[in-house]
C-alpha positions as CSV (number, residue, x, y, z in Angstrom):
1,M,-29.1,126.2,3.2
2,N,-30.7,126.9,6.6
3,D,-31.0,124.6,9.6
4,Q,-34.8,124.2,9.1
5,M,-34.3,122.8,5.6
6,N,-31.6,120.4,6.9
7,Q,-33.8,119.1,9.7
8,A,-36.8,118.7,7.3
9,L,-34.7,116.5,5.0
10,K,-33.4,114.4,7.8
11,T,-36.9,113.5,9.0
12,R,-38.1,112.6,5.5
13,A,-39.1,109.0,4.7
14,A,-36.5,107.1,2.7
15,P,-37.0,107.6,-1.1
16,D,-38.0,104.7,-3.4
17,E,-34.6,103.9,-4.9
18,R,-36.3,102.2,-7.9
19,L,-37.4,105.5,-9.2
20,P,-35.3,108.0,-11.2
21,R,-33.8,110.6,-8.9
22,Y,-35.9,113.5,-10.3
23,Q,-39.0,111.4,-9.5
24,Q,-37.8,110.8,-6.0
25,V,-37.3,114.6,-5.5
26,R,-40.7,115.3,-7.1
27,D,-42.4,112.9,-4.6
28,D,-40.5,114.4,-1.7
29,L,-41.5,118.0,-2.6
30,V,-45.2,116.9,-2.9
31,H,-44.9,115.4,0.6
32,R,-43.4,118.6,2.0
33,I,-46.2,120.6,0.5
34,A,-48.9,118.2,1.7
35,V,-47.7,118.4,5.3
36,G,-47.7,122.2,5.2
37,E,-44.0,123.1,4.9
38,W,-45.2,125.4,2.1
39,G,-48.8,126.5,1.9
40,P,-50.8,127.6,-1.1
41,G,-49.3,130.9,-2.4
42,D,-46.0,130.3,-0.7
43,A,-42.7,130.4,-2.6
44,I,-40.6,127.3,-2.3
45,H,-36.9,127.4,-1.9
46,T,-34.8,128.5,-4.9
47,E,-33.5,125.9,-7.3
48,A,-30.0,126.5,-6.1
49,E,-31.0,125.9,-2.5
50,L,-32.9,122.8,-3.3
51,S,-30.2,121.4,-5.6
52,L,-27.7,121.7,-2.8
53,A,-30.1,120.2,-0.2
54,Y,-30.9,117.2,-2.3
55,G,-27.3,116.8,-3.6
56,I,-28.4,116.9,-7.3
57,S,-27.7,119.0,-10.3
58,T,-29.9,122.0,-11.1
59,G,-31.0,120.2,-14.3
60,T,-32.3,117.2,-12.3
61,L,-34.0,119.5,-9.8
62,R,-35.6,121.5,-12.6
63,K,-37.0,118.3,-14.1
64,A,-38.7,117.5,-10.8
65,I,-40.2,121.0,-10.6
66,D,-41.3,120.8,-14.3
67,L,-43.3,117.8,-13.4
68,L,-45.0,119.6,-10.5
69,V,-45.8,122.6,-12.7
70,A,-47.3,120.3,-15.3
71,E,-49.4,118.6,-12.6
72,G,-50.7,121.9,-11.4
73,V,-49.0,121.7,-8.0
74,L,-46.5,124.5,-8.6
75,T,-46.6,127.6,-10.7
76,R,-43.7,129.7,-11.9
77,S,-43.6,133.5,-11.9
78,Q,-40.8,135.0,-14.0
79,G,-38.4,137.0,-11.9
80,K,-40.2,136.1,-8.7
81,G,-39.8,132.4,-8.1
82,T,-41.8,129.1,-7.9
83,F,-45.0,129.0,-5.9
84,V,-47.4,126.5,-4.5
85,R,-50.6,126.9,-6.6
86,R,-53.7,128.1,-4.8
87,P,-56.6,126.0,-6.2
88,R,-59.8,127.8,-6.9
89,F,-63.1,126.0,-6.4
90,D,-65.2,129.1,-5.6
91,S,-67.5,128.7,-8.6
92,S,-66.8,125.2,-9.9
93,L,-70.3,123.9,-8.9
94,F,-71.9,126.6,-10.9
95,R,-70.7,125.2,-14.1
96,F,-73.7,122.9,-13.5
97,F,-76.3,125.2,-11.9
98,R,-77.2,128.8,-12.6
99,F,-79.5,130.7,-10.3
100,K,-81.2,134.1,-10.5
101,S,-82.5,136.4,-7.8
102,R,-86.1,137.6,-7.7
103,A,-84.9,140.6,-9.7
104,G,-83.6,138.3,-12.4
105,D,-79.9,138.8,-11.8
106,D,-77.4,136.0,-11.8
107,V,-76.5,135.2,-8.2
108,L,-74.4,132.7,-6.2
109,P,-76.2,131.0,-3.3
110,T,-75.3,131.7,0.3
111,A,-74.7,128.7,2.6
112,R,-76.1,127.5,5.9
113,I,-75.0,124.5,8.0
114,A,-78.2,122.6,9.0
115,G,-76.7,119.8,10.9
116,R,-73.4,118.3,12.2
117,T,-72.8,114.8,13.6
118,V,-70.0,112.3,14.1
119,E,-70.8,108.9,12.5
120,A,-69.3,105.8,11.1
121,P,-69.6,106.5,7.3
122,P,-71.3,104.1,4.9
123,A,-68.9,101.7,3.2
124,A,-68.9,103.5,-0.1
125,I,-68.0,106.8,1.5
126,R,-65.5,105.2,3.8
127,D,-63.7,103.7,0.8
128,S,-63.8,107.0,-1.0
129,L,-62.1,108.7,2.0
130,A,-59.7,105.8,2.4
131,L,-60.7,105.3,6.0
132,T,-60.3,102.2,8.1
133,A,-63.4,100.1,9.1
134,D,-63.5,101.6,12.6
135,A,-62.8,105.2,11.6
136,L,-65.3,108.0,12.4
137,A,-66.2,110.9,10.1
138,I,-67.8,114.3,10.6
139,R,-71.0,114.7,8.6
140,L,-72.3,118.1,7.7
141,A,-75.7,118.9,6.2
142,R,-75.6,122.1,4.3
143,W,-78.2,124.1,2.4
144,R,-77.4,126.6,-0.4
145,L,-80.0,129.4,-0.5
146,I,-81.2,132.1,-2.8
147,D,-83.5,134.7,-1.2
148,G,-84.0,132.4,1.7
149,K,-85.1,129.4,-0.5
150,T,-83.0,126.2,-0.5
151,V,-81.8,125.5,-4.0
152,L,-79.0,123.0,-3.3
153,A,-78.9,120.3,-0.6
154,E,-75.4,119.1,0.4
155,D,-74.2,116.0,2.4
156,I,-70.6,116.4,3.3
157,W,-68.3,113.8,5.0
158,L,-64.9,114.5,6.4
159,P,-62.4,112.3,8.2
160,K,-62.7,113.1,11.9
161,D,-58.9,112.8,12.2
162,G,-57.7,116.2,11.0
163,F,-61.0,118.1,11.0
164,E,-61.8,118.1,14.8
165,P,-61.7,121.9,15.0
166,L,-64.9,122.0,13.0
167,L,-66.8,120.2,15.8
168,D,-66.5,123.3,18.1
169,L,-67.2,125.9,15.4
170,P,-70.6,127.7,15.7
171,F,-72.8,127.1,12.6
172,E,-72.9,130.8,11.8
173,S,-69.0,130.9,11.6
174,F,-68.7,128.4,8.7
175,G,-69.3,131.0,6.0
176,D,-70.2,130.3,2.4
177,L,-66.9,128.7,1.3
178,L,-65.6,125.6,3.1
179,Y,-62.2,125.0,1.6
180,P,-60.6,128.3,2.9
181,L,-62.0,127.3,6.3
182,Y,-60.5,123.8,6.1
183,E,-57.1,125.5,5.4
184,S,-57.2,128.2,8.0
185,L,-58.8,126.2,10.8
186,C,-57.8,122.6,10.2
187,K,-54.6,123.1,8.1
188,Q,-56.1,120.8,5.4
189,V,-55.6,122.1,1.9
190,V,-57.8,120.8,-1.0
191,A,-55.7,120.7,-4.1
192,T,-57.7,118.6,-6.6
193,A,-61.2,117.1,-6.9
194,M,-63.0,114.5,-8.9
195,E,-66.7,115.0,-9.8
196,T,-69.3,112.8,-11.3
197,L,-72.8,114.0,-12.3
198,R,-76.0,112.1,-12.8
199,V,-79.7,112.6,-13.0
200,E,-81.9,111.0,-10.2
201,Q,-85.4,111.2,-8.8
202,A,-85.9,113.2,-5.7
203,D,-86.6,111.1,-2.6
204,R,-88.9,112.5,0.1
205,A,-86.2,114.2,2.1
206,I,-84.6,115.9,-0.9
207,A,-88.0,116.9,-2.3
208,K,-88.9,118.5,1.0
209,A,-85.6,120.3,1.3
210,L,-85.8,121.7,-2.3
211,D,-89.5,122.2,-2.3
212,V,-90.1,120.0,-5.3
213,S,-92.4,117.1,-5.9
214,P,-91.2,113.6,-4.9
215,N,-89.7,111.7,-7.8
216,S,-89.1,114.9,-9.8
217,P,-85.7,115.0,-11.5
218,V,-82.7,116.3,-9.6
219,I,-79.1,116.7,-10.6
220,H,-76.7,114.9,-8.3
221,V,-73.0,116.1,-8.3
222,Q,-70.7,113.9,-6.3
223,R,-67.3,115.1,-5.4
224,T,-64.2,113.6,-3.8
225,A,-61.5,116.2,-2.9
226,F,-57.8,115.5,-2.3
227,N,-54.8,117.2,-0.9
228,F,-51.5,117.7,-2.8
229,A,-50.3,114.2,-1.9
230,G,-53.5,112.6,-3.2
231,R,-55.0,111.8,0.2
232,P,-58.8,112.2,0.1
233,L,-60.1,114.9,2.4
234,E,-63.8,115.3,1.6
235,W,-66.7,113.4,0.1
236,R,-69.6,115.7,-1.0
237,S,-73.0,115.1,-2.5
238,T,-74.8,118.1,-3.9
239,K,-78.4,117.9,-5.3
240,G,-80.4,120.5,-7.0
241,A,-83.6,120.6,-9.1
242,A,-83.0,119.8,-12.7
243,A,-84.8,123.0,-13.7
244,G,-81.7,124.9,-12.6
245,F,-79.3,122.7,-14.4
246,Q,-76.9,123.9,-17.1
247,Y,-73.6,122.6,-18.5
248,Q,-71.1,125.0,-19.8
249,I,-67.6,124.3,-21.2
250,E,-65.2,126.2,-23.5
251,I,-63.9,124.0,-26.4
252,R,-60.9,125.2,-28.4
């Protein structure tokens, strides 16, 4: 066991002694992943090293790891080790929307940041992000485009604490995918997300952005994204014309 691991364990918060030992270890491993000791795609220490560090049997340690594998935090690779899972959200939104180019081919929209402010979030968003009453958030307005036409309008809120590097980033440097940017620039890793979907009528602002008639039907996908420890990192609202809506799921 190396000195870095020893120091990490010394600075860890006291475990909840009411929980079984394997659950305490599971919680501690999640904390270590959430604070970046291991990032997505990294191999964690071996079972032998972790068992020695925690002062537990290999069976107890394996039970903790089994929980994290079942929860989707870790993944095992036979003969290689146990790794922090790298979540993939690249195309999750397009379970609900499908777009075609002028040539008729399936295509994913590009993205453009249209605005950035620092504001006190509305109460509902503040609660979703678990922020205090006086906390500020970064608000991003983002368009998703096909052939230069806006097909999705997004309203994104992030806690200012932890995402400050985004305030100095030029709009053209944001790229099409935000979660890899959060990880590389802000050291914030999105691990899970919860989405709700509903049908609404387009207000004037959304109608103008999407070039549809006011009060026409739009699909509203609302997402709250969390890190590995369950801390909310992002609140996102995405709206698109109902004409582009689809729902696809595989049932076995």
